[in-house]
C-alpha positions in Angstrom: 114.3 89.0 113.8 114.7 88.3 110.2 113.7 91.7 107.5 111.1 90.2 105.4 109.6 90.7 102.1 105.5 89.9 101.0 103.5 90.2 98.2 100.2 89.7 96.8 98.0 90.9 94.2 94.9 92.7 94.3 93.0 92.0 91.2 91.1 95.6 90.4 87.3 94.4 89.9 84.3 95.8 90.3 83.6 94.7 93.9 87.3 97.0 94.2 86.4 99.8 92.7 82.8 99.7 94.6 85.0 99.2 98.1 87.8 102.1 97.2 84.5 104.5 96.3 82.9 103.5 99.6 86.3 104.5 101.5 86.3 108.0 99.9 83.2 108.9 99.6 82.9 108.4 103.6 86.4 110.5 104.0 85.5 113.1 101.8 81.9 113.8 103.1 83.9 113.9 106.4 81.8 110.8 108.1 84.9 109.5 109.6 81.8 107.4 111.8 80.7 105.6 109.1 84.2 104.8 107.8 85.3 103.9 111.4 82.3 101.5 111.6 82.8 99.7 108.1 86.0 99.1 109.2 85.6 97.7 112.3 83.2 95.4 111.3 85.2 93.6 108.3 88.7 93.7 110.8 87.2 90.3 112.3 86.9 88.7 109.0 90.5 88.7 108.2 91.7 87.5 111.8 92.1 83.7 110.4 94.5 85.1 107.7 98.0 84.1 108.5 99.4 85.9 105.3 98.0 89.1 106.3 98.6 89.4 109.5 102.3 88.6 109.3 102.3 91.3 106.8 100.3 94.1 107.8 99.5 93.2 111.4 96.0 93.5 111.2 94.9 91.4 114.3 91.6 92.6 115.7 92.8 91.7 119.3 95.7 94.2 118.6 96.4 97.8 118.3 94.6 97.9 114.8 90.8 99.2 116.7 92.5 101.5 117.9 94.2 103.1 115.0 90.4 102.9 113.5 88.2 104.5 115.8 86.9 108.1 114.1 89.4 110.0 116.2 91.9 108.8 114.1 90.6 106.6 111.1 92.8 107.1 108.2 91.6 106.5 104.5 94.5 104.3 103.9 94.0 101.8 107.1 90.2 101.6 106.6 90.8 100.5 102.9 93.5 98.1 103.5 91.3 96.7 106.0 88.2 96.5 103.9 90.5 95.4 100.4 92.6 92.8 102.2 90.4 89.7 102.0 90.7 90.2 98.6 94.6 90.0 98.8 96.0 86.9 96.7 99.8 85.6 98.0 102.1 85.4 95.1 106.4 85.3 95.7 107.6 87.6 97.4 111.1 88.9 97.1 111.9 86.8 100.0 110.9 83.7 98.5 114.4 82.1 98.4 116.5 84.4 100.5 115.2 86.6 103.3 117.7 89.3 102.1 116.9 89.4 98.4 114.8 92.5 98.5 117.5 94.5 100.6 120.1 93.2 97.3 117.9 94.3 95.0 117.2 97.7 96.3 121.4 98.1 97.1 122.7 96.6 93.7 119.7 97.9 91.3 120.7 101.3 90.9 124.4 100.1 90.4 122.7 98.1 87.4 121.2 101.3 85.9 117.9 101.3 87.3 116.2 104.8 88.7 115.1 105.6 92.2 111.0 105.4 91.1 111.8 101.9 89.2 113.4 100.2 92.4 111.0 102.2 94.9 108.0 100.3 92.1 109.8 97.1 92.8 110.5 96.1 96.2 108.5 99.1 98.1 105.7 100.5 95.5 103.6 103.4 96.7 101.5 104.5 99.4 98.0 103.1 99.6 96.9 107.0 99.4 98.5 107.3 95.7 96.1 104.2 94.8 93.3 105.9 96.2 94.1 109.2 94.8 93.8 107.6 91.4 90.0 106.9 92.1 89.0 110.3 93.5 87.0 112.6 91.8 88.3 114.6 94.2 91.8 116.9 93.8 92.2 116.7 97.6 95.3 115.0 98.5 95.1 112.0 101.2 97.2 112.5 104.0 99.4 109.0 104.8 97.9 106.7 107.6 100.3 107.0 111.0 99.8 103.3 110.9 102.3 102.4 108.7 101.7 99.1 108.0 99.3 100.1 105.2 101.8 98.3 102.2 103.3 99.7 99.1 100.8 99.3 95.9 102.5 98.9 92.6 100.2 99.1 89.5 100.0 96.1 87.4 100.5 98.0 84.1 104.0 99.2 85.4 104.6 96.0 86.6 105.7 94.8 82.8 108.2 97.4 82.4 110.4 96.2 85.0 109.5 92.6 83.8 111.6 93.5 81.2 114.4 95.0 82.5 114.9 91.9 84.6 114.9 89.6 82.1 118.0 91.6 79.9 119.4 91.7 83.6 119.2 87.8 83.7 120.5 87.0 80.4 122.6 89.6 79.9 126.4 89.2 79.7 128.8 91.4 79.0 132.6 90.7 79.7 133.7 94.6 79.0 131.7 96.0 82.2 133.1 97.5 84.9 134.2 95.5 87.9 131.2 96.8 90.5 128.5 96.2 87.4 129.9 93.2 87.4 129.8 92.2 91.0 126.7 93.4 91.1 124.9 91.3 88.8 126.9 88.5 89.9 125.4 88.8 93.9 121.8 89.0 92.2 122.1 86.1 90.1 123.7 83.9 92.6 121.6 85.0 95.2 118.7 84.2 93.8 117.1 87.6 93.5 116.5 88.4 89.8 114.5 85.0 90.2 112.6 85.8 93.0 111.7 89.5 91.4 110.6 88.1 88.2 108.3 85.5 89.5 106.7 88.2 91.8 106.2 90.1 88.7 105.1 87.0 86.6 102.0 86.6 89.2 100.3 89.9 89.0 97.9 90.8 85.9 97.6 94.5 84.5 94.3 94.4 86.1 96.0 93.8 89.2 98.0 96.2 91.8 101.0 94.3 93.2 101.0 94.9 97.2 104.0 94.6 99.4 104.9 95.1 102.6 108.8 94.6 104.3 108.3 93.3 108.0 111.1 93.5 110.8 
């Protein structure tokens, strides 16, 4: 089975912020029943979104309703369910070749990218870190045991990554070490750099880039 990268943009609008506040308010108040009920009511609305189902497996007839029960509901999964219908698909790192996300994760460190930059481009941060940015509480939000809650990268962080990818696409240095030349060639010939640039170009500063990798 192919290992695929999926990508979306989630615009930060007043409705987005209201939804996030609703999740945080219920969770911080310990009102898991309310959080569960809101998420379960929303779940059927995304049943017909094939792109969402492929990326996050939020099938109302699958395991997700069990994960949304009050005893085990998490703020991350509840937030994803409530925000999913606002996700707009953008070109992913598997757009031209299934394994381009793997090529980027493998070769970008050879080309001078640090682990944080690779993380933001390929995987994103846990949804709980996104929620924490909007929280008035100092508490940390534990990750959901339901794994498919996506990776979240702030739109403003995308611009620096975009600039680095542009340099990779255009730079030519015959004096580079062979390993660097091989990595640059692998990313260019496989279309990985083009896929990454297309994904980032579709994301606005006022968006979150939301990604997932499925098996």
